[in-house]
N, C-alpha and C positions, 0 to 999 in steps of 0.2 A: 121648524115652522110653527108660528104662533097664530092661532085663529080660534074663534068661538063658534064657527059655523061648520056643521058636519059635512055639508056638500063640498066644502073646500078640501077636506081630508079625502073624500071619495075620489077626487080627481087625481091626487098624488099617490094614493094607496088603493088602487082599484082591486087588488087581490085580497083586501082585508088585512087581518093581522092584529095582534095585540098592540094597544097604545098605552102609554103612561101619561098621566096628568099630574101637574103640580099645582097646588093651591098655595101660593106664596103670600103669607101674611107678615105682619110686623114682628110677631113673636114666635110663630111656628111656620113650618112648611109641611103641608099635607101631601101625601103621595097616594095615588090610586092607579089601578090597572083595569082595562076593560077586556072583555072576552074577544075572541077572534072575529066574531060576527058583529061587534059593536052594539050588542043588545043591552048590556049592563056593565056597570063599573063597580069594583070592589076596593074599599080603602085598604091600604097596606100599612103605612106607618106615619107617624107624625114626628117631625124633626124639630127639636127646640133650637131656635136660631141663636147664634152668637155673633161673632164678627164675620163679615163677608169672606175673609180669607180662610176662616175655619169652616164655614158653611160650604164653600165651593169645593173643598177637599173631600167632603162626605165622610165615609168611615175609614178612609186611608190615613190614619193618624199615626 
């Protein structure tokens, strides 16, 4: 599900829970996770982009 509006998430995830967000740029992909109450997000890692076929496999090389 892709959205930028928090109320859209609330409808589908009424019980709360952790969410992962991706910030997809042209040179990097930023990864962040939020807490179960959706109060704050914490950055996790930044992935250096290569080719799509390599990026889509993640760390399974």
